[in-house]
C-alpha positions as CSV (number, residue, x, y, z in Angstrom):
1,X,50.2,115.7,111.7
2,X,48.7,114.3,108.5
3,X,51.0,112.0,106.6
4,X,52.9,112.6,103.6
5,X,51.8,110.4,100.7
6,X,54.2,112.1,98.0
7,X,56.9,109.5,97.9
8,X,58.5,106.9,99.3
9,X,61.5,108.6,100.5
10,X,60.3,111.4,103.0
11,X,61.8,109.7,105.7
12,X,65.6,109.1,106.6
13,X,66.2,105.6,106.8
14,X,65.3,102.3,109.0
15,X,67.0,102.5,112.2
16,X,69.1,99.3,111.3
17,X,70.4,100.9,108.5
18,X,71.4,103.8,110.5
19,X,72.7,101.6,113.3
20,X,74.8,99.7,110.9
21,X,76.4,103.2,109.4
22,X,77.0,104.2,113.0
23,X,78.4,101.1,113.9
24,X,81.1,101.1,111.8
25,X,81.7,104.8,110.9
26,X,85.5,104.4,112.7
27,X,86.7,101.6,110.9
28,X,89.0,102.5,108.6
29,X,88.8,100.6,104.9
30,X,89.6,100.8,100.8
31,X,87.9,103.7,99.0
32,X,85.9,103.5,95.6
33,X,83.8,100.4,95.9
34,X,86.9,98.3,97.3
35,X,85.9,97.9,101.0
36,X,84.7,95.2,102.5
37,X,81.1,96.5,102.8
38,X,80.7,97.0,98.9
39,X,82.5,93.6,98.3
40,X,80.2,91.5,100.8
41,X,77.1,93.5,99.5
42,X,77.9,92.9,96.0
43,X,78.5,89.0,96.5
44,X,75.1,89.1,98.4
45,X,73.4,90.4,95.4
46,X,74.9,88.2,92.8
47,X,74.1,85.1,95.1
48,X,70.4,86.3,95.4
49,X,70.2,87.1,91.3
50,X,71.8,83.9,90.7
51,X,74.7,85.7,89.0
52,X,78.3,84.5,88.3
53,X,81.6,86.2,90.1
54,X,81.9,87.9,86.7
55,X,78.7,90.2,86.8
56,X,79.8,93.7,87.8
57,X,78.0,95.4,90.8
58,X,78.4,99.2,91.1
59,X,77.2,101.2,93.8
60,X,75.9,104.8,93.1
61,X,74.3,107.4,95.0
62,X,70.9,107.6,93.1
63,X,68.8,106.3,90.2
64,X,69.7,109.3,87.5
65,X,73.2,108.3,88.2
66,X,72.6,104.6,87.5
67,X,70.6,105.0,84.6
68,X,72.7,107.7,83.1
69,X,75.9,106.0,83.4
70,X,74.8,102.5,82.5
71,X,72.8,103.6,79.0
72,X,75.9,106.3,78.0
73,X,78.1,103.4,78.5
74,X,76.1,101.2,76.5
75,X,75.2,103.3,73.8
76,X,77.5,104.2,70.7
77,X,76.8,108.3,69.5
78,X,74.1,107.4,67.0
79,X,72.0,105.0,69.1
80,X,69.1,105.5,71.0
81,X,67.0,104.2,74.1
82,X,63.3,102.9,74.0
83,X,61.2,103.7,76.7
84,X,57.7,103.9,78.1
85,X,56.7,107.7,77.6
86,X,56.0,107.6,81.7
87,X,59.6,106.1,81.9
88,X,61.3,107.9,84.5
89,X,64.3,108.7,82.1
90,X,61.7,110.5,79.9
91,X,59.9,112.5,82.5
92,X,61.7,113.1,85.5
93,X,65.6,113.2,84.9
94,X,66.2,116.8,83.2
95,X,67.1,115.1,79.9
96,X,70.3,113.5,81.4
97,X,70.1,110.9,78.8
98,X,69.7,113.5,76.0
99,X,72.4,115.5,77.8
100,X,74.5,112.5,77.1
101,X,74.0,112.8,73.4
102,X,71.2,110.0,73.0
103,X,67.7,110.1,71.8
104,X,64.9,108.8,73.6
105,X,62.5,106.7,71.8
106,X,59.2,107.2,73.8
107,X,56.1,105.0,73.3
108,X,52.6,105.5,74.8
109,X,51.2,103.1,77.1
110,X,48.1,102.0,79.1
111,X,50.1,101.0,81.8
112,X,53.4,102.3,81.7
113,X,54.6,98.6,80.4
114,X,56.1,97.9,77.4
115,X,55.2,95.3,75.0
116,X,57.3,93.2,72.6
117,X,55.0,94.1,69.6
118,X,55.4,98.0,70.6
119,X,59.3,97.5,70.7
120,X,59.2,95.6,67.1
121,X,57.0,98.3,65.8
122,X,59.2,101.4,67.0
123,X,62.1,99.5,65.3
124,X,63.6,101.4,61.8
125,X,62.8,100.2,58.3
126,X,66.7,99.1,57.9
127,X,66.5,99.8,54.1
128,X,65.5,103.4,55.2
129,X,69.4,104.0,56.0
130,X,71.1,106.3,58.7
131,X,68.4,109.1,58.7
132,X,67.2,107.9,62.4
133,X,68.3,107.2,65.6
134,X,69.2,103.3,65.6
135,X,67.6,102.0,69.1
136,X,69.5,99.8,70.4
137,X,68.5,99.8,74.2
138,X,65.1,99.0,75.8
139,X,64.4,100.4,79.5
140,X,61.7,99.2,81.2
141,X,60.8,100.2,84.9
142,X,59.6,97.5,87.5
143,X,57.9,98.5,89.3
144,X,56.5,101.0,86.5
145,X,56.2,105.1,87.4
146,X,52.5,104.1,87.4
147,X,52.8,101.6,90.2
148,X,52.3,98.6,87.6
149,X,54.4,95.7,87.6
150,X,55.5,93.4,84.4
151,X,54.4,89.8,84.9
152,X,57.1,87.0,84.5
153,X,55.7,86.2,80.8
154,X,55.7,89.7,80.2
155,X,59.3,90.7,80.8
156,X,60.3,87.1,79.1
157,X,58.1,88.4,76.0
158,X,60.1,91.4,76.0
159,X,63.4,89.8,76.7
160,X,63.1,87.6,73.6
161,X,62.4,90.5,71.3
162,X,65.4,92.3,72.6
163,X,67.7,89.4,72.1
164,X,66.1,88.6,68.6
165,X,67.0,92.3,67.3
166,X,70.1,92.3,69.3
167,X,68.7,95.4,71.7
168,X,70.0,95.4,75.2
169,X,67.3,95.1,77.9
170,X,67.7,97.3,80.9
171,X,65.4,97.0,83.8
172,X,65.4,100.3,86.1
173,X,64.6,98.9,89.8
174,X,64.5,101.9,91.8
175,X,61.6,100.3,93.1
176,X,62.4,96.7,92.5
177,X,61.8,95.5,95.9
178,X,58.0,96.7,95.7
179,X,57.9,94.3,92.5
180,X,59.4,91.5,94.1
181,X,57.1,91.7,97.1
182,X,54.0,91.8,95.4
183,X,54.5,88.2,94.9
184,X,53.5,87.5,98.6
185,X,51.4,90.6,99.2
186,X,49.0,90.4,96.7
187,X,48.6,86.4,96.0
188,X,48.6,86.9,92.1
189,X,46.6,84.4,89.9
190,X,48.5,82.1,87.8
191,X,50.5,83.8,84.8
192,X,50.6,86.9,86.4
193,X,53.4,86.3,88.7
194,X,56.1,89.1,89.2
195,X,59.4,87.8,88.1
196,X,62.0,87.2,90.9
197,X,65.6,88.3,90.9
198,X,66.9,85.5,89.3
199,X,64.3,85.9,86.4
200,X,65.3,89.7,85.9
201,X,69.1,88.7,86.3
202,X,68.8,86.3,83.4
203,X,66.3,88.0,81.4
204,X,67.9,91.9,81.1
205,X,71.5,92.7,80.3
206,X,71.6,94.8,83.4
207,X,69.5,95.7,86.4
208,X,69.1,97.7,89.3
209,X,68.2,97.5,92.8
210,X,66.9,100.6,94.5
211,X,68.1,101.6,97.8
212,X,66.8,105.0,98.3
213,X,63.2,104.1,98.0
214,X,63.1,101.3,100.0
215,X,64.3,102.2,103.8
216,X,68.1,103.1,103.0
217,X,69.8,106.6,103.6
218,X,70.6,106.9,99.8
219,X,71.9,104.4,97.1
220,X,71.2,102.1,94.4
221,X,73.2,99.1,93.2
222,X,73.7,98.8,89.3
223,X,74.0,95.0,88.3
224,X,75.5,94.5,84.8
225,X,75.1,90.7,83.9
226,X,76.2,91.3,80.2
227,X,80.2,91.1,79.7
228,X,79.7,93.2,76.6
229,X,78.4,96.1,79.3
230,X,80.6,95.5,82.2
231,X,83.9,95.8,80.1
232,X,85.3,99.3,81.2
233,X,82.3,100.3,83.0
234,X,84.0,101.7,86.2
235,X,85.7,104.2,83.8
236,X,82.0,105.6,82.8
237,X,81.3,105.1,86.4
238,X,84.0,107.7,87.3
239,X,83.5,109.9,84.1
240,X,80.0,110.7,85.1
241,X,80.7,111.5,89.0
242,X,79.3,108.3,90.2
243,X,82.2,106.4,91.7
244,X,82.2,107.6,95.3
245,X,85.5,108.0,97.4
246,X,82.9,107.1,100.1
247,X,81.7,104.1,98.5
248,X,81.5,102.0,102.1
249,X,78.5,104.2,102.9
250,X,76.3,102.9,100.1
251,X,78.0,99.1,100.8
252,X,77.2,99.1,104.3
253,X,73.5,100.0,103.8
254,X,73.0,97.1,101.3
255,X,74.7,94.6,103.3
256,X,72.6,95.4,106.4
257,X,69.3,95.5,104.2
258,X,70.4,92.1,102.5
259,X,71.4,90.5,105.8
260,X,68.4,88.7,106.5
261,X,65.2,89.7,104.1
262,X,64.9,93.6,105.8
263,X,64.8,94.5,102.2
264,X,61.9,92.6,100.9
265,X,60.3,93.0,104.3
266,X,60.3,96.7,104.1
267,X,58.6,96.8,100.5
268,X,56.0,94.4,101.3
269,X,55.0,96.6,104.3
270,X,54.6,99.6,101.8
271,X,52.9,97.4,99.4
272,X,50.7,96.5,102.1
273,X,50.0,99.8,103.3
274,X,49.3,100.9,99.8
275,X,46.7,98.0,99.1
276,X,44.8,99.1,102.2
277,X,44.5,102.9,101.3
278,X,43.0,101.6,98.0
279,X,41.0,99.2,99.5
280,X,39.8,101.8,101.9
281,X,39.2,104.6,99.1
282,X,37.4,102.2,96.4
283,X,35.1,101.2,99.8
284,X,34.2,105.1,99.2
285,X,33.4,104.7,95.8
286,X,36.9,106.1,94.4
287,X,38.1,105.0,91.2
288,X,41.5,104.2,90.5
289,X,43.2,104.3,87.4
290,X,45.2,101.2,87.1
291,X,45.9,98.0,88.5
292,X,48.7,98.8,90.9
293,X,50.6,95.9,92.7
294,X,53.3,97.9,94.2
295,X,53.4,100.6,96.7
296,X,51.8,103.4,94.5
297,X,48.4,104.2,93.7
298,X,46.4,106.6,91.2
299,X,43.3,107.5,92.5
300,X,40.5,110.0,90.5
301,X,39.7,112.0,93.4
302,X,36.5,114.4,92.9
303,X,38.7,118.1,92.5
304,X,36.9,119.6,96.0
305,X,38.1,116.3,97.7
306,X,41.7,116.5,96.4
307,X,42.0,120.3,97.7
308,X,40.5,119.6,101.0
309,X,42.9,116.8,101.9
310,X,45.8,119.2,100.6
311,X,44.4,121.9,103.1
312,X,44.1,119.4,105.7
313,X,48.1,118.8,105.2
314,X,48.0,115.8,103.1
315,X,51.1,115.7,100.7
316,X,50.3,113.7,97.5
317,X,51.0,114.4,93.6
318,X,48.2,115.7,91.6
319,X,48.3,115.3,87.6
320,X,45.2,117.3,86.6
321,X,42.1,115.8,85.4
322,X,41.3,111.8,85.0
323,X,40.0,112.8,81.5
324,X,39.4,115.6,78.9
325,X,36.7,117.6,80.7
326,X,36.7,115.5,84.1
327,X,35.6,117.1,87.5
328,X,38.1,115.0,89.0
329,X,42.1,115.2,89.9
330,X,44.3,112.2,89.2
331,X,46.1,111.9,92.6
332,X,49.1,109.7,93.5
333,X,49.5,108.0,96.7
334,X,52.7,106.3,97.7
335,X,53.3,104.1,100.7
336,X,56.6,103.9,102.5
337,X,58.4,101.3,104.5
338,X,57.4,103.4,107.8
339,X,53.7,104.4,106.8
340,X,51.8,103.2,109.4
341,X,48.6,101.7,109.4
342,X,46.9,104.8,112.0
343,X,48.3,107.4,108.7
344,X,46.2,105.3,106.2
345,X,43.1,104.8,108.4
346,X,43.1,108.4,108.8
347,X,43.5,109.6,105.0
348,X,40.4,107.0,104.6
349,X,38.3,109.0,107.2
350,X,39.1,112.4,106.2
351,X,38.5,111.5,102.4
352,X,34.9,110.4,103.6
353,X,34.4,113.5,105.4
354,X,35.6,115.4,102.3
355,X,33.3,113.1,99.9
356,X,30.3,114.0,102.6
357,X,30.6,117.8,102.2
358,X,30.2,117.9,98.5
């Protein structure tokens, strides 16, 4: 059976995560995130991120919940969020942010990463008065939806811009583990190192640590480091249906994943499999659209080749031609913590066969 390269959450969860849930299922605990698992996982996160005890850590079921409750809590009714046009909140969250009454100022990028200069250009003329939505929060995905990764210098610059203009910086870390693991798996050149978790905690006002896309059954951790944002945020969490009675089900997963490095180990494996896939296809002459350093790769495949792979049962997303009039398709391949070398090798082999048939 051909492997799915459509996303990184088609599998259930790493066996250790399932075992942790099964092992503790009969233990009675407090509810709504006050159980020993959530409290322990929150302390582990604070330690890893170098946050003090005042940093708020919320466990929610998914990324959209985390993004919605943080942004809705941070913004007043007239305020807007600045995002890359490819940002998850702008493309794949069904208008959740707009549904909460906030405009998304979507900026085009070449690689999914916002720059400080872009953010500054998006700020309205203060003399113009109250005729446009007021930007107040900058949303940055790490890794981005295009598989690229902000470097430490890029995030430092973006953070400096936000602080200069009194904007909040929120980092969507649905695939944060893959960006953290990129430092080890890609041997970055000087100046291109990705930020550490401590960097992200220091430079942002809030960030998430994704579990759903990194071997957990479900769950995201929202870490709020800015005291101005953490005040009363649990009320907003409840308001938007993100306060789970059985929060323990998420806390126990994060506690297990963070215990001894499993969390980054899973992301590093996914990155390696994506890099191997890219290297194998590049050897066949396939062009890739971005310098992706995470577990997502965007390839420009001849349309007949993409169609042949789909007919062979491979799962991947196709986004149309890579350029106006181009005869190829942009295909997104995503490796997960469970992707095998055999699956990668088979896809490369089947792609080579399809290319020979052209």
